[in-house]
C-alpha positions in Angstrom: 30.3 58.2 -23.8 28.2 56.6 -21.1 24.6 57.7 -19.8 23.7 61.1 -19.2 21.3 62.3 -16.3 19.4 65.8 -16.1 17.2 67.2 -13.2 16.3 70.4 -12.4 16.5 71.9 -9.5 15.3 75.2 -7.2 17.5 77.3 -4.9 16.1 77.7 -1.6 15.4 81.1 -1.4 15.1 84.5 -4.1 17.8 85.4 -2.1 20.3 83.2 -3.2 24.0 84.2 -4.3 25.3 80.6 -6.0 25.0 77.1 -5.6 26.7 74.7 -4.9 27.1 71.3 -5.9 28.5 68.5 -4.2 29.9 65.6 -6.1 30.3 62.1 -4.2 31.3 58.5 -5.2 30.6 55.0 -4.0 32.0 51.5 -5.4 28.5 50.6 -4.0 26.1 50.3 -6.5 22.6 50.3 -3.6 24.7 53.3 -1.6 21.7 55.8 -0.5 23.5 58.2 1.9 27.4 60.4 2.0 27.8 59.4 5.0 27.7 55.6 4.5 31.0 53.6 4.5 32.6 54.2 1.2 31.7 56.7 0.8 34.1 60.1 -0.4 33.3 63.2 -2.0 35.1 63.9 -5.6 34.2 67.3 -6.6 31.9 70.1 -5.9 31.0 72.5 -8.7 30.4 76.5 -7.8 27.2 78.0 -10.1 27.4 82.1 -9.6 23.6 82.9 -9.1 22.2 86.2 -10.7 20.1 89.2 -8.4 17.1 88.2 -9.3 15.4 91.1 -8.7 17.3 92.5 -12.0 16.1 89.8 -14.7 13.3 90.3 -16.6 9.8 88.1 -15.6 9.8 86.2 -19.5 13.2 85.2 -17.4 12.0 82.8 -14.4 9.1 80.9 -14.1 5.5 81.7 -12.6 5.2 80.5 -9.2 2.1 82.0 -8.5 -1.3 79.5 -8.0 -4.2 82.8 -8.1 -1.9 83.9 -12.0 -1.0 87.8 -11.5 1.9 86.9 -8.6 5.2 88.3 -8.9 7.0 85.2 -6.9 9.3 83.5 -9.9 11.1 80.1 -8.3 14.8 79.8 -10.7 16.1 76.8 -11.8 19.1 74.8 -12.8 19.8 72.4 -15.4 22.4 69.5 -14.1 23.4 67.3 -16.0 25.8 64.9 -16.1 27.9 62.1 -18.2 28.9 59.2 -16.3 32.7 57.2 -18.7 34.5 54.5 -17.9 36.5 56.8 -16.5 35.2 60.3 -15.9 32.1 62.3 -15.0 31.4 65.8 -16.5 29.0 67.7 -15.2 27.6 70.5 -15.7 25.4 73.0 -13.5 23.2 76.1 -15.9 21.3 78.9 -14.2 18.4 78.6 -16.8 17.1 82.2 -16.4 20.4 83.8 -17.2 22.4 81.1 -19.4 24.7 81.8 -17.7 27.1 77.5 -17.0 29.6 76.0 -15.6 31.4 72.8 -16.4 33.8 70.4 -14.6 35.7 67.2 -15.0 35.9 64.5 -12.6 38.7 61.6 -13.0 39.1 58.4 -11.8 42.3 57.3 -12.0 44.0 54.8 -10.2 47.7 55.4 -9.7 49.7 53.0 -10.6 
């Protein structure tokens, strides 16, 4: 296989029930924005998030600065593995272990 890139993200709010990760492609290696010419959406990954209030305190990362804070930050770990004609993508809810996977294939028509 090819190169693998791993990133961690946090939901925008504690009450967020899902995370949607859109996947875009371009032949231009210097593209910066999805609205640029030649950029196309090629997939979407949707990860359902369990209710954060129901999770044990140890399942989330403490966000408090002064210690003793009850607020926690959720983390979603994304992995993208690039191969010749496909990208294998996964999103993992670190707190629960819930994971979704997809494979985006870039095979041209004959």
